[in-house]
PLY file of the C-alpha trace (Angstrom):
ply
format ascii 1.0
element vertex 463
property float x
property float y
property float z
element edge 462
property int vertex1
property int vertex2
end_header
116.27 89.61 191.11
114.83 91.58 188.23
115.66 95.27 187.94
112.87 97.81 187.89
112.80 101.11 186.05
111.50 102.89 189.12
113.59 105.36 191.09
114.39 104.39 194.68
111.82 105.47 197.25
112.56 108.34 199.61
112.84 105.76 202.39
115.61 104.01 200.45
117.26 107.35 199.68
117.11 108.24 203.37
118.64 104.91 204.39
121.69 105.68 202.26
122.12 109.43 202.77
120.92 109.81 206.35
122.83 106.67 207.27
125.97 108.02 205.63
125.58 111.47 207.17
125.03 109.93 210.60
128.17 107.85 210.20
130.12 110.90 209.02
128.97 112.92 212.03
129.68 110.13 214.52
133.05 109.25 213.04
134.17 112.88 212.95
132.99 113.45 216.51
135.02 110.44 217.67
138.10 111.51 215.75
137.77 108.71 213.19
138.78 109.68 209.67
135.93 110.70 207.35
137.33 108.28 204.77
135.87 105.34 206.68
132.41 106.91 206.82
132.41 107.39 203.04
133.63 103.82 202.54
130.86 102.55 204.82
128.42 104.60 202.73
129.36 102.44 199.75
127.77 99.43 201.40
124.60 101.29 202.31
124.24 102.21 198.64
125.10 98.65 197.56
122.42 97.25 199.89
119.78 99.53 198.34
121.08 98.68 194.86
120.68 94.96 195.53
117.14 95.63 196.72
116.43 97.47 193.47
117.66 94.49 191.46
121.18 95.53 190.49
123.87 92.89 190.65
126.96 93.35 192.77
129.13 93.31 189.64
127.13 96.21 188.17
127.64 98.27 191.30
131.30 97.37 191.54
131.68 98.67 187.99
129.83 101.86 189.02
132.41 102.41 191.75
135.27 101.87 189.30
133.68 104.12 186.68
133.11 106.85 189.26
136.74 106.74 190.32
137.94 106.58 186.71
135.98 109.74 185.86
137.90 111.66 188.52
141.37 110.24 187.98
142.56 113.38 186.22
141.82 115.37 189.36
143.74 112.86 191.49
146.80 112.92 189.24
146.79 116.71 189.11
146.41 116.87 192.89
149.54 114.76 193.34
151.39 116.94 190.84
150.28 120.02 192.80
151.67 118.44 195.97
155.04 118.02 194.28
154.89 121.60 193.05
154.13 123.07 196.49
156.91 121.03 198.07
159.56 122.09 195.56
158.34 125.68 195.49
158.82 126.00 199.24
162.25 124.39 199.24
163.17 126.34 196.11
162.43 129.66 197.82
159.49 130.57 195.60
156.71 130.59 198.23
159.01 132.15 200.87
159.82 134.95 198.42
156.13 135.68 197.95
155.70 135.93 201.72
158.90 137.93 202.16
158.04 140.65 199.66
154.53 140.88 201.05
155.82 141.38 204.58
158.16 144.16 203.45
155.18 146.43 202.86
153.33 145.60 206.09
151.87 148.35 208.32
149.43 148.01 211.24
146.68 150.02 209.54
146.81 147.96 206.37
147.71 144.67 208.05
144.36 142.97 207.42
144.29 144.10 203.79
147.92 142.98 203.40
147.01 139.61 204.93
144.20 139.22 202.42
146.51 140.10 199.51
149.48 137.99 200.66
147.31 134.92 201.25
145.57 135.52 197.92
148.89 135.59 196.07
150.11 132.50 197.91
146.96 130.52 197.20
146.83 131.65 193.59
150.42 130.54 193.05
150.12 127.21 194.89
146.43 126.42 194.40
145.91 125.24 197.98
143.99 126.86 200.81
145.46 124.40 203.30
149.01 125.10 202.14
148.35 128.84 202.30
146.94 128.65 205.82
149.86 126.47 206.86
152.48 128.82 205.43
151.60 132.48 204.92
148.54 132.13 207.16
150.52 130.98 210.18
153.06 133.75 209.65
150.30 136.36 209.47
148.64 134.99 212.62
151.92 135.43 214.51
152.47 138.91 213.12
148.87 139.89 213.87
149.30 138.82 217.48
152.37 141.03 217.75
150.44 143.95 216.26
147.53 143.50 218.66
145.04 142.52 215.94
142.20 140.24 217.15
143.04 136.67 216.15
139.57 135.84 214.73
139.75 138.87 212.45
143.22 137.92 211.23
142.02 134.36 210.64
139.08 135.72 208.61
141.47 137.66 206.38
143.72 134.59 206.01
140.81 132.37 205.01
139.37 134.97 202.64
142.68 135.12 200.80
143.24 131.36 201.00
139.84 130.44 199.55
140.06 133.16 196.90
143.04 131.43 195.32
141.77 127.95 196.16
138.80 128.42 193.86
140.44 130.60 191.18
143.83 128.99 190.71
143.99 126.38 187.92
146.35 124.51 190.27
143.67 124.04 192.94
142.26 120.59 193.64
138.81 122.07 194.33
138.89 124.07 191.10
139.89 120.98 189.15
137.34 118.76 190.88
134.40 121.20 190.57
135.13 121.78 186.88
135.67 118.10 186.03
132.53 116.96 187.87
130.55 119.66 186.01
132.14 118.69 182.67
133.72 122.13 182.22
137.25 122.97 181.08
139.21 124.20 184.12
140.20 127.51 182.49
136.61 128.16 181.37
135.53 127.38 184.93
137.94 129.97 186.31
136.74 132.55 183.80
133.13 131.79 184.74
133.86 132.47 188.43
135.75 135.68 187.76
132.84 138.19 187.62
131.41 137.20 191.00
134.80 136.52 192.61
136.30 139.91 191.75
133.27 141.85 193.00
133.24 139.75 196.17
136.98 140.30 196.61
136.61 144.08 196.32
133.86 144.05 198.94
135.99 141.94 201.29
139.05 144.14 200.66
137.08 147.28 201.53
135.82 145.62 204.69
139.28 144.57 205.84
140.69 148.01 204.98
138.10 149.74 207.16
138.58 147.19 209.92
142.37 147.62 209.72
142.18 151.35 210.37
139.78 150.64 213.23
141.83 148.00 215.08
145.36 148.75 213.77
147.06 150.21 216.82
149.50 153.06 216.60
151.56 151.45 219.36
151.96 148.19 217.49
155.30 146.45 217.78
156.81 145.69 214.39
159.51 143.45 215.86
157.54 140.32 214.92
157.50 141.47 211.30
161.25 141.96 211.34
161.68 138.61 213.09
159.86 136.80 210.30
161.70 138.74 207.57
165.07 138.03 209.17
164.23 134.34 209.62
163.24 133.99 205.96
166.37 135.87 204.86
168.48 133.58 207.05
167.06 130.43 205.49
166.56 131.36 201.86
168.27 133.36 199.17
165.44 135.78 198.41
165.28 137.46 195.02
162.69 138.55 192.50
163.84 135.81 190.15
162.27 133.34 192.59
158.88 134.56 191.39
159.62 133.54 187.80
158.39 129.90 188.09
155.03 131.14 189.36
154.71 133.48 186.40
155.68 130.76 183.93
153.27 128.14 185.30
150.28 130.47 185.54
150.99 131.82 182.04
151.18 128.31 180.55
147.93 127.29 182.24
146.26 130.49 181.07
147.34 129.52 177.53
145.35 126.29 178.04
148.37 124.03 177.98
147.70 120.58 179.51
147.54 120.85 183.31
149.48 117.76 184.33
152.62 118.47 182.23
152.56 122.17 183.15
152.23 121.58 186.89
154.87 118.86 186.76
157.15 121.24 184.84
156.54 123.80 187.60
157.69 121.23 190.16
160.84 120.65 188.10
161.47 124.40 188.10
161.15 124.32 191.89
163.81 121.59 192.02
166.11 123.61 189.76
165.58 126.75 191.85
166.34 124.77 195.01
169.67 123.59 193.56
170.70 126.86 191.87
169.50 129.44 194.39
169.01 127.64 197.72
172.10 125.43 197.76
170.26 122.10 197.99
171.95 119.03 196.65
170.16 117.47 193.71
168.90 114.40 195.61
167.40 116.43 198.47
165.81 118.87 196.03
164.09 116.03 194.17
162.99 114.50 197.48
160.99 117.61 198.37
158.59 116.70 195.57
157.46 113.81 197.78
157.94 115.21 201.30
159.35 118.43 202.69
162.67 118.56 204.55
161.86 119.23 208.25
163.49 122.26 209.89
163.87 123.33 213.51
164.44 127.06 213.70
162.92 127.77 217.10
160.11 129.75 215.43
157.08 127.49 215.23
155.29 129.35 212.47
158.44 129.44 210.36
158.91 125.70 210.92
155.37 125.20 209.61
156.16 127.28 206.53
159.12 125.04 205.77
157.35 121.74 206.44
154.48 121.86 203.95
153.99 120.36 200.52
155.05 117.22 198.70
152.97 114.45 197.17
152.88 112.72 200.54
150.89 115.63 202.01
148.17 115.09 199.40
147.51 111.41 200.11
144.86 112.21 202.76
142.95 114.25 200.19
143.48 111.63 197.50
141.89 109.04 199.78
138.79 111.17 200.27
138.50 111.82 196.54
138.77 108.09 195.74
136.08 107.09 198.23
133.91 110.09 197.31
134.08 109.37 193.59
133.19 105.73 194.20
130.26 106.76 196.41
129.07 109.20 193.76
129.22 106.45 191.14
127.00 104.24 193.30
124.51 107.04 193.97
124.31 107.67 190.26
123.93 103.99 189.29
121.21 103.21 191.81
119.18 106.28 190.83
119.48 107.90 194.25
120.79 111.12 192.70
117.92 111.22 190.24
115.44 110.67 193.06
116.90 113.61 195.00
116.98 115.80 191.91
113.34 115.03 191.11
112.35 116.31 194.56
114.60 119.36 194.57
113.92 120.61 191.07
110.17 120.99 191.57
110.60 124.39 193.20
113.21 125.66 190.72
111.87 127.88 187.98
114.46 130.64 187.57
118.17 131.35 187.61
117.83 132.81 191.09
116.15 129.79 192.67
118.57 127.53 190.78
121.57 129.42 192.21
120.23 129.46 195.76
119.38 125.74 195.66
122.81 124.78 194.30
124.61 126.78 196.99
122.42 125.23 199.71
123.08 121.72 198.37
126.83 122.49 198.37
126.69 123.74 201.96
124.71 120.70 203.10
127.42 118.51 201.57
129.87 120.13 203.97
127.45 120.25 206.88
126.49 116.59 206.77
129.15 115.04 204.56
131.93 116.60 206.66
134.19 117.08 203.65
134.51 119.62 200.84
135.22 116.90 198.30
131.94 115.15 199.05
130.14 118.44 198.38
132.02 119.13 195.14
131.39 115.61 193.87
127.71 115.25 194.72
126.40 118.78 194.03
127.03 118.76 190.25
125.59 115.25 189.97
122.40 116.28 191.76
121.91 119.61 189.98
123.29 119.18 186.45
120.08 118.05 184.74
118.18 121.13 185.94
120.85 123.45 184.51
120.61 121.66 181.17
116.82 121.78 181.25
116.71 125.54 181.94
119.40 126.21 179.32
122.18 127.41 181.61
125.78 126.69 180.68
127.63 124.24 182.89
130.01 127.07 183.88
127.18 128.48 186.00
126.80 125.06 187.65
130.53 124.74 188.38
130.65 128.31 189.74
127.72 127.82 192.10
129.10 124.44 193.13
132.38 126.08 194.16
130.63 128.88 196.03
128.38 126.43 197.86
131.07 123.80 198.40
134.50 125.45 198.61
133.57 128.78 200.19
131.49 127.22 202.99
133.85 124.33 203.72
135.70 126.19 206.49
132.45 127.23 208.19
131.54 123.78 209.55
133.39 122.91 212.79
133.37 119.16 212.11
134.25 119.29 208.39
137.75 118.51 207.14
138.39 122.20 206.40
136.85 123.44 209.65
138.96 121.06 211.71
142.15 121.83 209.80
141.77 125.62 209.73
140.84 125.89 213.41
143.79 123.72 214.37
146.40 125.33 212.15
145.36 128.94 212.89
144.59 128.42 216.57
141.13 130.02 216.34
137.83 128.20 216.85
135.68 127.84 213.72
132.72 129.72 215.16
135.05 132.55 216.25
136.51 133.23 212.80
133.26 132.45 210.97
131.85 136.04 211.19
135.00 137.34 209.47
134.93 135.06 206.41
133.88 138.11 204.44
135.00 136.92 201.01
132.82 133.81 201.27
129.74 135.78 202.29
130.35 138.47 199.65
130.88 136.03 196.76
127.80 134.00 197.69
125.69 137.17 197.91
126.98 138.41 194.54
126.33 135.04 192.90
122.75 135.01 194.19
122.30 138.59 192.94
123.51 137.53 189.50
121.12 134.59 189.61
118.05 136.75 190.16
119.12 139.55 187.79
120.45 137.31 185.02
123.87 138.97 184.99
126.68 136.58 183.98
124.20 133.68 183.92
125.64 132.13 180.77
123.07 130.44 178.56
123.24 127.75 175.91
121.37 127.69 172.63
121.14 124.24 171.06
124.30 123.23 172.82
126.20 126.40 171.88
127.34 128.63 174.73
126.18 132.22 174.46
0 1
1 2
2 3
3 4
4 5
5 6
6 7
7 8
8 9
9 10
10 11
11 12
12 13
13 14
14 15
15 16
16 17
17 18
18 19
19 20
20 21
21 22
22 23
23 24
24 25
25 26
26 27
27 28
28 29
29 30
30 31
31 32
32 33
33 34
34 35
35 36
36 37
37 38
38 39
39 40
40 41
41 42
42 43
43 44
44 45
45 46
46 47
47 48
48 49
49 50
50 51
51 52
52 53
53 54
54 55
55 56
56 57
57 58
58 59
59 60
60 61
61 62
62 63
63 64
64 65
65 66
66 67
67 68
68 69
69 70
70 71
71 72
72 73
73 74
74 75
75 76
76 77
77 78
78 79
79 80
80 81
81 82
82 83
83 84
84 85
85 86
86 87
87 88
88 89
89 90
90 91
91 92
92 93
93 94
94 95
95 96
96 97
97 98
98 99
99 100
100 101
101 102
102 103
103 104
104 105
105 106
106 107
107 108
108 109
109 110
110 111
111 112
112 113
113 114
114 115
115 116
116 117
117 118
118 119
119 120
120 121
121 122
122 123
123 124
124 125
125 126
126 127
127 128
128 129
129 130
130 131
131 132
132 133
133 134
134 135
135 136
136 137
137 138
138 139
139 140
140 141
141 142
142 143
143 144
144 145
145 146
146 147
147 148
148 149
149 150
150 151
151 152
152 153
153 154
154 155
155 156
156 157
157 158
158 159
159 160
160 161
161 162
162 163
163 164
164 165
165 166
166 167
167 168
168 169
169 170
170 171
171 172
172 173
173 174
174 175
175 176
176 177
177 178
178 179
179 180
180 181
181 182
182 183
183 184
184 185
185 186
186 187
187 188
188 189
189 190
190 191
191 192
192 193
193 194
194 195
195 196
196 197
197 198
198 199
199 200
200 201
201 202
202 203
203 204
204 205
205 206
206 207
207 208
208 209
209 210
210 211
211 212
212 213
213 214
214 215
215 216
216 217
217 218
218 219
219 220
220 221
221 222
222 223
223 224
224 225
225 226
226 227
227 228
228 229
229 230
230 231
231 232
232 233
233 234
234 235
235 236
236 237
237 238
238 239
239 240
240 241
241 242
242 243
243 244
244 245
245 246
246 247
247 248
248 249
249 250
250 251
251 252
252 253
253 254
254 255
255 256
256 257
257 258
258 259
259 260
260 261
261 262
262 263
263 264
264 265
265 266
266 267
267 268
268 269
269 270
270 271
271 272
272 273
273 274
274 275
275 276
276 277
277 278
278 279
279 280
280 281
281 282
282 283
283 284
284 285
285 286
286 287
287 288
288 289
289 290
290 291
291 292
292 293
293 294
294 295
295 296
296 297
297 298
298 299
299 300
300 301
301 302
302 303
303 304
304 305
305 306
306 307
307 308
308 309
309 310
310 311
311 312
312 313
313 314
314 315
315 316
316 317
317 318
318 319
319 320
320 321
321 322
322 323
323 324
324 325
325 326
326 327
327 328
328 329
329 330
330 331
331 332
332 333
333 334
334 335
335 336
336 337
337 338
338 339
339 340
340 341
341 342
342 343
343 344
344 345
345 346
346 347
347 348
348 349
349 350
350 351
351 352
352 353
353 354
354 355
355 356
356 357
357 358
358 359
359 360
360 361
361 362
362 363
363 364
364 365
365 366
366 367
367 368
368 369
369 370
370 371
371 372
372 373
373 374
374 375
375 376
376 377
377 378
378 379
379 380
380 381
381 382
382 383
383 384
384 385
385 386
386 387
387 388
388 389
389 390
390 391
391 392
392 393
393 394
394 395
395 396
396 397
397 398
398 399
399 400
400 401
401 402
402 403
403 404
404 405
405 406
406 407
407 408
408 409
409 410
410 411
411 412
412 413
413 414
414 415
415 416
416 417
417 418
418 419
419 420
420 421
421 422
422 423
423 424
424 425
425 426
426 427
427 428
428 429
429 430
430 431
431 432
432 433
433 434
434 435
435 436
436 437
437 438
438 439
439 440
440 441
441 442
442 443
443 444
444 445
445 446
446 447
447 448
448 449
449 450
450 451
451 452
452 453
453 454
454 455
455 456
456 457
457 458
458 459
459 460
460 461
461 462
């Protein structure tokens, strides 16, 4: 069959995307992994591609090329898994939590939760790991202090997603920057102006809320219980924070991510042997999977059972299938067809920002996975940014705000399911308290319409 130069019709686009989204919704509702829905989406795209005149070999190559383009993110993600595993067993993450808990007080509990989870996510680069470690601890402490669980969960998620999108170790940060063709450190710098303002707004909100709900009769025994449990399991010292400082400093100096993160994992192994009394073999093993513990305290057991490359394989699977799907959508012209429809109403930085954030949210709403959103949004929107002269850092920033910051808001998305399950609070209950997400999105839209921090290019040179 002879190929045409025409873009696919909206009917053909709908067959692929609506079909995929329907599969994603049905599979998620039935408890079937989202991976299979994305894989099935490949064949919907292939069917349309064959109709358009592409050969199977061409589309197979598109899948391979799509995956190849994201392999750096996959390798870094596995390295991050090793780092988180060794940093927990090496006492680094527990030390962060321990020193944060030492300053806890009922009136500042929500603010402290925000800060502790921010530090944890910044140091580990994972919102899921943060929610499963510091987040669970803070949920237990909050219950003991009489703080409403949805409000505590909102503070946990605000801190978790703050680091998830700002840490150079984060898989979402790496993926959003790589898919937008932006250096990861430049991407982080581009997000900083909106993220810091949004963080201040969220911090003020949780401070006021803390003084409103923080009871004077709160029982601090849960705080002491957690502190004592951590002290009983780890040798806590300030030197345990040194690997975090070293890794973040090296990344900030723009050293290659994979060697730096891997070096951080090695430091975690060394710290586990020198300061936590692990034998060398067990310490190395935590880079793949964490050593299970049974302390009698469920949230402490969860803290000690996270991390390792093995914990990242679920996410790696989604990235592989998502990258392959994106390659097919690109090859068959489906992305161009969508972009040609969307871009007609975009004529300013404000409408460009709003549209990008909506596209990112829809990726979570219908695609049921943050990675699908972070992969497809840049592909759909990138040409319009280039046409209007906006630097790709603006694209990667808005992609993160639309994709990462809304991922926990959808009850059937991977993040919504995970966060609700791990924190014990329904998605729609904690949703009103995801103040950082709302604040950052609002600030980004404000920048879009006012032109503030909307970086421009001039003949390919960033201004």
